[in-house]
N, C-alpha and C positions, 0 to 999 in steps of 0.2 A: 555368462561373462559378457559384459558390455565393453565397447571399445570407444575411447574418447575421441572427440572431434576437435579440429582447430577452429579458431575464429576465422571468419571469411573476410576477404578484402573486397572492396568495390572494384570491379573490372572496368576497363576503359569503355566497354560497350555500355555498361550500366551508367557510367558518367555521361556518355554521349546521349543516351536516351533520356536521362533526367534533364539534361540541358535542353534537349529538343522539346520535351513536354513543357518545360518552364517557358522557353522562349516563344513557342507557338502560342501558348496560352496568353502570355503577356501581349504578344502582337495583336491578338484578336479581341482584346478587352478594352473598352473605353476607359479613360482615366477615372471617371466617376464610379466605375464598378469596383475598384479596389477596396473601398471601405466596407462593402457588403460581401466580400468574398467569404464563402463558407470555410470553416476551420474544423476539420475532422481528424480524429486520431484513432488508431487501432492499438489495442493493448498488447504489449510484449508478453510472450509466454516462456515458461521455463522449458529447457530441452526435454524431449521425450526419450527415455532409454528403456532397454529391456524388451523391446518389441519382438515378437516371435514371427518369423517368416510364415506367410500363409494365414495370419490372423488379422483381426480387425482392431482398431483403436480409434479414439476420438481426438479431435484437434479443437480445443476450446479457444474462443476469442471474445473480445469485447470491443465496443465502439463508443466513442464519446464525441458529442457535438460541443466543441470548445468555443463556439461563437456565441453571439447574443440573440440570434434569430432562429426560429424553428426551421428545420430543413424538411421539405416535403417528400423527398425520395433520395435514396443513396444506392450506389453500386458497390458490392463487395466482390472482390476478385480473390480467388485462392488457386495456387498451383503447386504441384508436387514433382519431385524428381522421379526418375524412371523406376526406382525400387518401390514406389508407392502408387496407389491408385485410389480414386474416389469410390467409396462404398455406397454413397447415397446419390440419388438423381433427383434434383429439385426442379419443380416445374417452372420456376422463375429464373433458372440458370441455363446458360448454354455451355457446351463442353467441346474442347478440341485439344489436339496435341501440337505443341509448337516445337519445331525442330531445333537441334543444337545450333548455337550462334555464338561466334567469337569464343569466349572462354566459358560459356554456360552450356550445360548439356540439355537435351530435350526435356520438355516439361508437359504434363497434362494440366490444362488450364480451364477453370470454370469462372464465368462472369455472371453474377447474380444481381438482378434488378429488384431491389426491395422497396416497394411502393407503399411506404408508410412514413408518417412524420417522426422526426427525431427532435425532442425538446433540447434546448441548450442546458448544459450543466448536468446532464443525466447520463449514467452509464447504461448501455444496452448490451445484452448478450443474446445469442441465438436461442430460440425456443428449445432446441436440442443441439448439442455440440455436433459439429460436422463429423461424419463418419468416414474413415479412411481404411485402406487395407495395405498390409505389407506383403509385397510379392516375394516369390521364392528367392529372388536375387537381391533383396533389400539388405543394406548394411549401413552405409553412411548416406542418409538422405535428408531432405529438408522440405518444409512447407512454407510457402510464401503467401502472405495475405495483405490486402490493401483495401481501403475504403475511399470512395470519391463521391462528390456531389454531382458529377457529370458523367455521362456514359463514356467508358473507355473507347478510344479510337478503334476502328475496325481492322480486321486482318487484310493483308494485301495479296494473298494468294500463296504465300510461302508455307502457310499452315492449312490443313483441311478446313472446309467451311464448318463453323460451329454448329453443333447439334443440340436442339432443345432438350431439356430434361423432361422426365415423365412422371415424377412423383409429386408429393405435396410441396408447396412453396417454402422456401427458406424465410423464416420470420424472426424478427428481433423483439425482445420484450424488455421492459424496464427492470433494471436491477436495483439501483440506488442513486441518490444524488452523488455527484463526483466529489471526492476528497482531494487534498493536495497530492497525496500519493497517486491517485487516479490520474491527475493531470500530468504527473511525471511519467507514468507508465504509458500514456497515450500521446507522447510528444510528437510522434510522426504518423503519417497516414499509411505506413507500410511496415511490415515486420517479417523476420524469418524465424522459424522454429526448427532446430536441428532434431532429427529423429534417428536414433541408433538402434539397429536390430541385432539380436544375438545370432550372428551368422559368420561364416568364414569364406575366404577366397584363397585359392592355392596359386601363387605365382611360381612359374616354372621356367627354367632356362635350358636351352640345348645348344650344343656347339657343332664342331665339324672334325672329321678325320680325313686328311687329304694326303696325296702322294705327288711327288714331282721331282725334278732335277734342278740343279743349280742354274739360275737364269730364268726359270719358269715363273709365270704369274699364275697364282691359284686364287680362287675366291672362297673364302670361308663365311658362311652365313650363320651368324649368331641370332638366336631367336628367344624372344620373351613372349609368354602366353599366360593369360589368366584362365586357369582351369576351373574357376568358379568354386561354389555355386553363386557367390555374390558378385555384383559389380562393385568397383571401388572408385569413389569420387573424392579426390584430394582437393587441396586448396586451389581455387582458380588461379591460373598463371604459373602453376608449378606442375611438372610432369607427374604421371601416375606412379612412376618408379624410376630409379636410376640403375643402369647396368654398367658394371666395371669390366672392361675387356683388356686383358694383358696379352700382348702379341708374342707368339712363340719365338724363342731365340733362333738366330740364323736367318730371320726373315725381316723385311721392312714393309711398311705400309705404302702402297702405291695410291690407293684411294680408299677413304673411309666413308661410311654412310653419312648422309647430311645431318642426321640427328646425333652424331657422335663428335665430341670435341676432344682434342689431344690434351692429356695431362702431362705426359712425357712422350718421347718418340716411340715408346713401346707400351704405352698405357693410354686408353681412351675411356671417356665417360659418355654413355649413351642415354638419351632421354626418350620421351614419348611425345606424340603429336598433340595430345590433349591431357587435361588434368584428371581424366577418368578413363577407365577401361572396363568394358563389358565382358561377361563370360565368353570364352573362346576368342576374345580379342587380344591384341598385343602388337608387337613390332618385330620386323626382321631387319637385321643390320648386316648387310654384306660388306666384307672387307676384302679388297683386292690386295694380296700380299705377293711380294717378290721373294723367291728363295735365293738368298745371297750366298749361303754356304751350307755344307752338309752337316746337319745336327740330327742324327737319327732319333726319332721319337720326340722331337722338339715339341714342347707342350706350353700352351698359353692358357691361363686361368680366366674363367668368367664367373662373376658373382654379382649379387645385388649390393647396392650401396645407397647412401642417402637416408631417407626417413625410415623409421621403424615400421614393421608390418605386423602389428599385434593380431591381425585377422588371419595371418598365414601360419597354420600350425604344422605344416609339412615341410621339414627342412631337407628332405632327401633330394629334392630337385632344385635346390637353391644355388647350386654351382654346376658348372660344365667346363669342357676343355676344347681347345683347338689343338689338334695333334697333327703334325706334318712330318711324314717320313720322306726325307730327301735322299736321292740316290739316282741310279739308272732307271730307265723305264719311262713310260708315258704318264702324263698328268691324268688325274681322274680321282674318283672316290666319292664318298657320300658322308654327310654329317650324321652323327649319332648322339644319343643322350637326350634327357629331358622328355618332353611330351610330343615333339614333332621331329620330322626328318627333313633333309634337304641339303643344300650347300654343295652341290656338285660343282667341280671346278673346270674352267676352260682358260684359254689365254686371255686373261683380263676381263672376263665377263662372268656373270652368275646366272644360275637358273634355280627354279624351285621357289618355295615359300608360298604362303597362302595369304589372301586378302584378309584384313582384320576390320572389325567394326569400330564404331565410335571415333571415326577420324583417324584410325591407326594407319601405319604404313602398309602399302599394298603388298609388301613382302617379296623377298627374293631378288628384286631389282636393286641396283645401287644408285638409282636416280633420286631416291627420297620422295617419290610420289606418295601422297596420302589419299585415303578415301574421303577425307573431310575437306579437301581442297586441292589445288593443283600443285602447290609446294614442291616443284622440281628443284633439285639442288645442283650446284656446280661448284666444285672446289670448296664445299662446306657452307656456301651461302644458300639461302632459301628464299623463294618467293611464293606467294599464294596464301590460302586461308589457314594452313596449319604449319607453323614453323618449327624448326628444330629446337631442342632443349640444349642449353649450355651445360658445361661441366658442373656448374653450381646448382643445377636442378631447376632453373627457371625456364619457362617456355620463351621462345623468341618473341619479340614484340610484334603484334599484328595490328593492321589498320594504320591510320594516319595520326597526326598529332592530336592529343586529347582535347585541344581547344577547337571547338567546332564553330563554324559560321552558323548564322540562323538557318540558312538554307540547308546546310549539311545536317544540322540538328533535327530539322523537320523531317528530312529524309530518313534519318536514323529512327525517328519515332514511328514512321510508317513501316519500315522494315521490321521493327520490333513487334508490330501488331499488338494492340492492346496496351502498348507503351508502358503503362505504370508498373506491370509486374516484372519488368526488367529494370525499371528506374528505382534502384534500391541501394540502400547503404547497409553494408554488413555491420552488425552490432559489434561493439568493442570486444577485444579478445578476452577480457575479463568476464564477459557475460556468456562466453562460449566455452566448449570443452575441446581439448586438443586431440587431433588424430595422430 
């Protein structure tokens, strides 16, 4: 059974890099050069579905020189999200892994120098389609491809030094003269292809069982974890999941986690630091609660909300509880349920929780610190690389205004390393499938 994907939107990072590449290119070109600028396009491909984890598949593509002059050499870049990997190693390509940046997850990137002429008005295809492999954690992934007439800019140290390939070179061969349909399919120099694997991911929740007396402050740590085996990559700019937390009666919220927004005084919606979550990753949401009155066995409900999760076939761990037994005695206790434990209570502080991957909350603390950035929170506000999600499910805005100066755009291009593979426009929602 395959699971549909949504159309992707262009992130602010991609807009910035695209602006940087364009502006720096314009600034460095004499006015007389504009007329002779090469015009290359890469063919859009249909989504690839039904891929089996652990198996190989091919990613076909085509290139068209839409200009009037022959081009002597081109560079083809292709990159894949973390559920995929390159199966082939071409001698004229270099390979590296670029780390997650802004709203994009990490990607394996190949840059191939194809030293052969491309005639105008002719469609070219690779001698053999590029081979890729689906990893055990593949589910919602994509392949990005681009073609340029100049070598992409180098990496700035944020990614490992590219490693040369060891196999035969990647070659292009003539397919046929371009038709009007070919011109339409090769409108841009970059394209995304969505890849969906037949895989599942088990999202699980756990809550807390606490004791205290009237006037005490206790900390309940609500936890979300992806028990795998697949990673889940949602639409950039939106959290991987939304968690609905209902506060036990007889208590009030002294402090909520920075990723949680109030819906009412007794109900909160909690998001994630990124639009993806890897296996064993997730978030911990500590809530400091004050026991206002005795309500024995007071229970607050925890559940998933927001987007459907067709990949999650196990409903047994989709809900959890916060249970508070108020009365005489000292504070203390531990959380139970779901796939993790923790949530011991003190006077207004919390302990426990585990660090999570993919920019997730470091867990257990109520400061909102994330492994993907400093993102410390105070009173629900956030600063740093990974911001909290609002009750509506969107991630908080990151970075500065999307209108970049030329200097800022150039810096963004250097940070992106290779520039073009992040300078992308997601195809229209009608050409994609929904997640």
